[in-house]
Every structure is written in C-alpha cells, then in structure tokens.
C-alpha positions as CSV (number, residue, x, y, z in Angstrom):
1,X,-25.4,-0.3,-76.6
2,X,-23.0,-1.6,-79.3
3,X,-24.3,1.0,-81.8
4,X,-23.8,3.8,-79.2
5,X,-20.3,2.7,-78.6
6,X,-19.5,2.7,-82.3
7,X,-21.0,6.1,-82.8
8,X,-19.2,7.6,-79.8
9,X,-15.8,6.1,-80.7
10,X,-16.0,7.2,-84.3
11,X,-17.1,10.7,-83.4
12,X,-14.3,11.1,-80.8
13,X,-11.8,9.5,-83.2
14,X,-12.8,11.9,-86.0
15,X,-12.6,15.0,-83.6
16,X,-9.0,14.0,-82.6
17,X,-8.0,13.1,-86.2
18,X,-9.2,16.4,-87.5
19,X,-7.4,18.3,-84.6
20,X,-4.1,16.6,-85.2
21,X,-4.2,16.7,-89.0
22,X,-4.9,20.4,-89.0
23,X,-1.9,20.9,-86.8
24,X,0.5,18.9,-89.0
25,X,-0.6,20.6,-92.2
26,X,-0.2,24.0,-90.6
27,X,-3.7,25.1,-91.4
28,X,-4.8,27.6,-88.8
29,X,-8.3,29.0,-89.2
30,X,-9.1,32.4,-87.8
31,X,-8.0,32.2,-84.2
32,X,-10.3,33.6,-81.5
33,X,-9.1,36.4,-79.2
34,X,-7.1,35.0,-76.4
35,X,-7.0,36.4,-72.8
36,X,-3.7,37.3,-71.1
37,X,-3.8,34.0,-69.1
38,X,-4.4,31.9,-72.3
39,X,-1.6,33.7,-74.1
40,X,0.8,33.1,-71.2
41,X,-0.2,29.4,-71.0
42,X,0.2,28.9,-74.8
43,X,3.5,30.7,-74.8
44,X,4.8,28.3,-72.2
45,X,3.6,25.3,-74.2
46,X,5.2,26.6,-77.3
47,X,8.4,27.4,-75.5
48,X,8.8,23.7,-74.7
49,X,9.4,22.8,-78.3
50,X,8.5,19.1,-77.9
51,X,5.2,19.3,-76.0
52,X,2.7,20.4,-78.7
53,X,4.1,17.9,-81.3
54,X,3.9,15.1,-78.7
55,X,0.3,16.0,-77.9
56,X,-0.7,16.0,-81.5
57,X,1.1,12.7,-82.3
58,X,-0.7,11.2,-79.3
59,X,-4.0,12.6,-80.6
60,X,-3.3,11.2,-84.1
61,X,-2.3,7.7,-82.9
62,X,-5.3,7.5,-80.5
63,X,-7.7,8.7,-83.2
64,X,-6.5,6.0,-85.5
65,X,-6.8,3.4,-82.8
66,X,-10.3,4.6,-82.0
67,X,-11.3,4.4,-85.6
68,X,-9.9,0.9,-86.2
69,X,-12.4,-0.5,-83.6
70,X,-10.5,-3.5,-82.5
71,X,-7.9,-1.3,-80.8
72,X,-10.4,1.3,-79.5
73,X,-10.0,0.4,-75.8
74,X,-6.2,1.2,-76.1
75,X,-7.0,4.4,-78.0
76,X,-9.6,5.5,-75.3
77,X,-7.2,5.0,-72.4
78,X,-4.3,6.7,-74.2
79,X,-6.3,9.8,-75.1
80,X,-8.0,10.2,-71.7
81,X,-5.2,12.4,-70.1
82,X,-5.2,14.6,-73.2
83,X,-9.0,15.0,-73.0
84,X,-8.9,15.8,-69.3
85,X,-6.1,18.4,-69.8
86,X,-8.1,20.0,-72.6
87,X,-11.2,20.1,-70.4
88,X,-9.3,21.6,-67.5
89,X,-7.7,24.2,-69.7
90,X,-11.1,25.3,-71.0
91,X,-12.7,25.1,-67.5
92,X,-10.1,27.5,-66.0
93,X,-8.8,29.6,-69.0
94,X,-11.2,29.5,-71.9
95,X,-14.8,28.7,-71.0
96,X,-16.2,29.7,-74.5
97,X,-15.6,26.2,-75.9
98,X,-16.3,24.4,-72.7
99,X,-19.6,22.8,-73.9
100,X,-17.9,21.0,-76.9
101,X,-14.9,20.0,-74.7
102,X,-17.3,18.7,-72.0
103,X,-18.9,16.5,-74.7
104,X,-15.5,15.1,-75.6
105,X,-14.8,14.3,-72.0
106,X,-18.2,12.6,-71.6
107,X,-17.5,10.6,-74.8
108,X,-14.2,9.5,-73.4
109,X,-15.6,8.6,-70.0
110,X,-18.4,6.7,-71.8
111,X,-15.8,4.7,-73.8
112,X,-13.8,4.0,-70.7
113,X,-16.9,2.7,-69.0
114,X,-17.9,0.7,-72.0
115,X,-14.5,-1.0,-72.2
116,X,-13.9,-1.4,-68.5
117,X,-13.8,-5.2,-68.7
118,X,-10.9,-4.9,-71.1
119,X,-8.9,-2.9,-68.5
120,X,-9.5,-5.3,-65.6
121,X,-6.4,-7.4,-66.3
122,X,-4.3,-4.3,-66.0
123,X,-5.2,-3.8,-62.3
124,X,-5.8,-7.4,-61.2
125,X,-3.1,-9.3,-59.4
C-alpha cells in the first residue's frame, strides 16, 4: 500500500507540476478545437483576470507539496477542489479528455482515503 501511495502521489504531483509550469512559461501546444460552450466558459474565466493565475499557483504549490512526501496530505486536500472542477468541466463541456481527468480524480480520491487519518483532527471536537 505504501508503494501505491508513493506512485499515485508522484504521478498526480507531476501532472499538476507540468500543467502549472506550462502555463507560467507561456508554452501552449496546439490547442484542440473548442465548442461554443467551452469558448464561452473559457472567455469568462479569462475575463476575471485573477482566476487562472490563482488556479495555476494552487496547482504548483499542491504539486510541490505532493512531491515532497511529508506534506502530501496537505497537497492532496488543497488540490481536490481544483481536480473536481476540472473533472466537472470535462464531464459537461469537453468529454474528449474525460478518461485522463477521471484518472486524476481517482488518484486524488485515493490519496484522500489513504491519508484520512491525518484529516481526523480537523473534524474532531
């Protein structure tokens, strides 16, 4: 189980590290064709100037926390809302990449389950 946790947290951390670094160095590979709904959604996200940088900084910080290991429970809980949002975006607007995003969600849920004892003090009285 320990090896599975290490593999999953490193893979998830590397996925988010890559996604955030690519954003900050302004490298945009060939973008897929977007539907009208996707274009409208992304135009709204880009119109709020702060939102995309905030998401990418959150991804970067969480990726580093996941890769460090000792801070992985914190990284997993911080990145979960972002992962869920990405999954829901692809579920409703862009199902082409849904399998990869579903794997990311499963990885994140696996880590939350694996570290659930670390979260118990948060919810206990």
